[in-house]
Structures are given as structure tokens and as C-alpha cells.
VOPAGU-2260 file (C-alpha; in pm, 1 decimal, decimal comma):
REM VOPAGU-2260
SITE   aa  ch    i         X         Y         Z
SITE  MET   A    0    8650,0    9607,8    6880,2
SITE  MET   A    1    8899,7    9454,9    7108,1
SITE  PHE   A    2    8665,2    9262,6    7325,9
SITE  ALA   A    3    8407,9    9041,6    7180,7
SITE  SER   A    4    8139,5    9102,2    7461,3
SITE  ALA   A    5    8079,1    9295,5    7766,8
SITE  THR   A    6    8142,2    9002,3    7978,9
SITE  ALA   A    7    8505,7    8969,5    7851,3
SITE  MET   A    8    8549,7    9347,2    7912,5
SITE  TRP   A    9    8439,6    9293,6    8278,2
SITE  LEU   A   10    8659,2    8995,0    8324,2
SITE  PHE   A   11    8968,2    9188,4    8209,0
SITE  TRP   A   12    8900,6    9497,3    8420,0
SITE  GLY   A   13    8809,7    9273,7    8714,4
SITE  GLY   A   14    9124,1    9080,1    8674,9
SITE  PHE   A   15    9333,0    9406,6    8637,5
SITE  VAL   A   16    9181,3    9552,3    8954,0
SITE  PHE   A   17    9239,4    9226,3    9144,7
SITE  LEU   A   18    9600,8    9214,3    9047,1
SITE  CYS   A   19    9661,5    9574,9    9146,8
SITE  VAL   A   20    9499,2    9526,8    9480,0
SITE  PHE   A   21    9691,6    9196,7    9533,9
SITE  ASN   A   22   10023,2    9353,8    9431,3
SITE  PHE   A   23    9992,2    9642,8    9691,3
SITE  LEU   A   24    9886,3    9415,9    9972,1
SITE  PRO   A   25   10231,4    9433,9   10144,7
SITE  ALA   A   26   10192,1    9814,2   10160,6
SITE  ALA   A   27    9845,8    9799,4   10290,1
SITE  ILE   A   28    9943,6    9551,0   10558,6
SITE  ALA   A   29   10239,3    9756,3   10670,6
SITE  TYR   A   30   10002,9   10072,0   10684,5
SITE  VAL   A   31    9734,1    9889,9   10880,7
SITE  ASN   A   32    9991,8    9747,4   11129,0
SITE  HIS   A   33   10169,3   10093,8   11170,5
SITE  HIS   A   34   10493,2    9923,6   11056,1
SITE  PRO   A   35   10780,5   10168,7   11115,4
SITE  ASP   A   36   10915,2   10112,6   10760,2
SITE  LYS   A   37   10595,5   10140,5   10596,3
SITE  HIS   A   38   10691,0   10425,2   10342,1
SITE  LEU   A   39   10997,1   10219,1   10229,3
SITE  LEU   A   40   10762,6    9921,5   10189,0
SITE  ALA   A   41   10531,6   10114,9    9983,7
SITE  MET   A   42   10801,6   10277,6    9769,3
SITE  LEU   A   43   10955,6    9914,9    9702,2
SITE  ASN   A   44   10601,8    9773,7    9644,8
SITE  VAL   A   45   10568,5    9981,7    9318,8
SITE  VAL   A   46   10894,0    9809,2    9193,7
SITE  SER   A   47   10747,7    9462,7    9290,4
SITE  LEU   A   48   10527,6    9485,2    8983,1
SITE  PHE   A   49   10835,5    9338,4    8792,0
SITE  SER   A   50   10940,8    9097,0    9052,8
SITE  PHE   A   51   10739,7    8833,0    9220,7
SITE  ALA   A   52   11048,4    8752,8    9450,9
SITE  LEU   A   53   11054,9    9101,3    9563,9
SITE  TRP   A   54   10692,6    9096,8    9648,1
SITE  ILE   A   55   10729,8    8771,7    9863,7
SITE  ALA   A   56   11018,8    8939,9   10043,9
SITE  LEU   A   57   10796,6    9258,5   10091,7
SITE  MET   A   58   10520,1    9056,5   10221,7
SITE  ALA   A   59   10739,0    8882,0   10468,6
SITE  TRP   A   60   10879,5    9214,6   10587,6
SITE  ALA   A   61   10539,4    9370,2   10620,2
SITE  THR   A   62   10392,4    9081,1   10831,6
SITE  ALA   A   63   10695,0    9037,3   11053,1
SITE  GLY   A   64   10702,6    9385,8   11198,8
SITE  ARG   A   65   11021,9    9562,0   11315,8
SITE  SER   A   66   11326,5    9363,7   11345,4
SITE  ASP   A   67   11625,4    9494,4   11547,1
SITE  HIS   A   68   11862,1    9244,3   11405,6
SITE  PRO   A   69   12203,7    9397,3   11332,1
SITE  MET   A   70   12206,1    9259,5   10975,6
SITE  ILE   A   71   11867,6    9426,1   10897,7
SITE  GLN   A   72   11962,1    9742,1   11072,7
SITE  ARG   A   73   12282,6    9758,9   10871,7
SITE  PHE   A   74   12069,0    9811,2   10556,7
SITE  ILE   A   75   11768,4   10007,8   10682,9
SITE  GLY   A   76   11910,2   10190,8   10993,8
SITE  THR   A   77   11917,6   10559,6   10872,7
SITE  PRO   A   78   11709,5   10751,7   10610,3
SITE  GLN   A   79   12009,9   10779,4   10389,4
SITE  LYS   A   80   12042,0   10396,4   10402,8
SITE  ARG   A   81   11675,1   10349,3   10332,8
SITE  THR   A   82   11703,1   10556,7   10023,9
SITE  ARG   A   83   12006,9   10369,1    9893,6
SITE  LEU   A   84   11834,7   10038,0    9967,7
SITE  ALA   A   85   11532,1   10160,4    9758,1
SITE  LEU   A   86   11741,8   10274,4    9471,5
SITE  SER   A   87   11948,8    9966,7    9469,1
SITE  VAL   A   88   11663,9    9727,8    9472,5
SITE  THR   A   89   11498,2    9935,2    9187,4
SITE  ALA   A   90   11819,8    9924,7    8990,7
SITE  LEU   A   91   11845,4    9557,0    9022,1
SITE  VAL   A   92   11489,4    9480,3    8944,2
SITE  ILE   A   93   11509,5    9712,1    8622,4
SITE  ALA   A   94   11842,1    9545,3    8520,3
SITE  SER   A   95   11695,0    9195,1    8553,4
SITE  PHE   A   96   11373,6    9314,0    8367,6
SITE  ALA   A   97   11576,6    9469,8    8087,4
SITE  GLY   A   98   11789,3    9145,8    8071,2
SITE  THR   A   99   11489,7    8936,0    8042,3
SITE  VAL   A  100   11327,7    9153,9    7765,4
SITE  TRP   A  101   11654,1    9155,9    7581,8
SITE  SER   A  102   11704,6    8775,2    7585,3
SITE  VAL   A  103   11331,9    8726,2    7487,7
SITE  ALA   A  104   11375,4    8973,2    7198,2
SITE  ARG   A  105   11685,3    8781,4    7066,9
SITE  ALA   A  106   11496,7    8445,6    7059,6
């Protein structure tokens, strides 16, 4: 048996549910506040399971609301750019996660 007692099992599943809710907090905030980029935030929030730095950036983006700053609009202005941004961030997070796994496996 993997768990020694029912209490340990409840703690495990309770911790798992808490971490899932905590991780998707930026997406939930974006949906509640009717953020204009809520779908992009939700898509990137799935990738943030592997990157706490990305989670912090998503939380800041979700709480800040819409920004018309030219630098931000340069990356998320059109639907094609939004898709490219999501794919680029996903590729970077996967590459960094793979690099971490590779370096840990070599040690």
C-alpha cells in the first residue's frame, strides 16, 4: 500500500487539489475580470505548471488588465501574434524543462 493511513491520503489529495487551484489562479482572475486576453492567459497557464517565473508573469498580466503599451501590443496585437507568442513560450518552457531533466539525469 502506497499510503500508510487515510490521513496521509487525504493530505496528498488535498495538497494536489490546492496546487491545481493555485496554479490556475491567473486564468481564473482573467476570466472573472473579463480580461481581453483571457483565452491566451488560460492557454499559457497550462504551460506554467513547469515554470514558476511564467506563473508570476501571468499573474501580473491577469491582474493588470489591458495594456495599450506599444511594446506589449507588438507581441499580442493580432491573433496570429498571440498564437506565435503561446507557441514560443511553450517551446521555451519545454526546452528549459528538458535541459533541467537532462542535467539532473547526468549528475
